[in-house]
C-alpha positions as CSV (number, residue, x, y, z in Angstrom):
1,M,59.4,223.0,114.6
2,Q,59.0,220.3,117.3
3,L,60.5,216.9,116.8
4,P,59.5,213.7,118.6
5,P,62.4,211.9,120.4
6,E,62.6,209.2,117.6
7,W,63.5,211.9,115.0
8,W,66.8,213.8,114.5
9,A,67.6,217.0,112.7
10,E,70.8,218.6,111.3
11,A,71.6,221.8,109.3
12,E,73.3,221.1,106.0
13,D,74.5,224.0,103.8
14,E,71.2,225.7,102.6
15,S,68.8,223.2,104.1
16,I,67.7,221.3,107.2
17,L,67.5,217.5,107.1
18,I,65.1,215.7,109.5
19,G,64.9,211.9,109.7
20,D,63.4,209.2,111.8
21,R,65.8,206.9,113.8
22,D,64.3,203.9,112.0
23,D,65.7,205.1,108.7
24,V,62.3,205.0,107.0
25,G,62.4,208.4,105.4
26,C,63.8,211.9,105.5
27,I,62.4,215.4,105.4
28,E,64.4,218.2,103.8
29,V,63.5,221.9,104.3
30,S,64.9,224.7,102.1
31,T,64.2,228.4,102.5
32,L,63.8,231.2,99.9
33,H,63.5,234.8,101.0
34,K,61.7,237.4,98.9
35,E,63.6,240.7,98.8
36,L,60.5,242.9,98.6
37,G,56.9,242.1,99.7
38,D,55.2,238.9,100.7
39,F,54.4,235.7,98.9
40,D,50.7,235.4,98.2
41,A,48.8,232.1,97.7
42,A,48.6,232.4,93.9
43,E,52.4,233.0,93.7
44,V,53.1,230.0,95.9
45,A,50.9,227.8,93.7
46,H,52.5,229.2,90.5
47,I,56.1,228.5,91.9
48,A,55.1,224.9,92.8
49,A,53.6,224.2,89.3
50,E,56.7,225.8,87.6
51,E,59.3,224.0,89.7
52,S,57.7,220.5,89.3
53,D,58.6,218.4,86.3
54,L,55.4,216.4,86.8
55,D,51.8,217.4,86.3
56,L,50.7,217.1,90.0
57,A,47.4,217.7,91.7
58,W,48.5,220.4,94.2
59,E,46.2,220.8,97.3
60,K,46.0,223.7,99.6
61,V,47.7,223.2,103.0
62,H,48.4,224.9,106.3
63,L,51.5,223.9,108.2
64,G,51.7,225.7,111.5
65,D,52.2,229.4,110.6
66,F,52.7,228.7,106.9
67,V,50.2,228.3,104.0
68,G,50.7,226.9,100.6
69,V,50.3,223.7,98.5
70,S,51.2,220.1,98.7
71,A,51.4,217.1,96.4
72,A,52.5,213.4,96.6
73,F,53.8,211.1,93.9
74,L,55.9,208.0,93.2
75,E,59.2,208.4,91.3
76,D,62.1,205.9,90.7
77,E,60.8,203.5,93.4
78,A,60.5,206.4,96.0
79,A,57.4,207.8,97.6
80,I,57.7,211.6,97.7
81,R,55.6,214.3,99.3
82,E,56.3,218.0,98.5
83,W,55.2,221.2,100.1
84,Y,55.6,224.8,99.0
85,V,54.5,227.0,101.9
86,A,55.0,230.7,102.7
87,R,54.6,233.2,105.5
88,G,55.3,236.8,104.7
89,G,58.4,237.0,102.6
90,M,59.7,233.5,103.4
91,L,58.9,230.5,101.2
92,L,59.7,227.0,102.5
93,Y,60.2,224.1,100.0
94,I,59.8,220.8,102.0
95,T,60.2,217.3,100.7
96,Y,59.6,214.0,102.4
97,S,60.9,210.8,100.7
98,C,61.1,207.1,101.5
99,E,61.2,203.9,99.6
100,A,57.9,203.2,97.7
101,E,57.2,200.0,99.8
102,Q,57.3,202.1,103.0
103,Q,54.9,204.7,101.6
104,G,52.6,206.0,104.3
105,L,54.5,204.6,107.3
106,D,55.6,208.0,108.5
107,D,52.8,210.2,107.1
108,A,51.1,210.8,110.4
109,A,54.4,211.7,112.2
110,V,55.5,213.9,109.3
111,D,52.2,215.7,109.4
112,E,52.5,216.2,113.1
113,I,56.0,217.6,112.8
114,L,55.2,220.0,110.0
115,A,52.1,221.2,111.9
116,T,54.5,222.7,114.4
117,L,56.3,225.0,111.9
118,A,56.4,228.4,113.5
119,V,58.0,231.8,112.9
120,L,60.3,232.9,115.8
121,Q,58.9,235.7,117.9
122,G,60.1,239.1,116.9
123,S,61.6,237.9,113.6
124,P,59.1,237.4,110.7
125,S,61.9,236.0,108.5
126,R,63.2,233.2,110.7
127,A,61.3,229.9,111.0
128,K,62.0,227.1,113.5
C-alpha cells in the first residue's frame, strides 16, 4: 500500500492503523488467513453480511489486488466505510471512520490509498 506524505501508518497488535496528519479520519486494516483454500466472492459477501449488525447495501469493489464488498453508514455521530476484500486465502477487513460532519473529506484520498493494496511478490499470503 502506498501512502501520500500527509498520511502516517503504524502496526498495532493484529492490525494496521493509517491516518491523515490533519486528524480527519483513520483507516484500520485487519487480516484473516484461511487455513485451506481461497476465499471466493460469495463467501466474502456472506462474511460481510454476517459480521455487520446493520442491514447494509454492500457493493462489489476492487482494491488493488483484492476483490470484495464495501458499504458506508453513519453511527453514533461517526461516518464509517467498511470493506471486506480477499485475495487467495487472505481476507482483509478495512474500516475508515471520521466524525459525521467531516464525512467525505478524505474519501478520494482513502480510495487512492486502498487502490494501491498489493500482494508482495513471491508471497501470496502477505499484503502491503
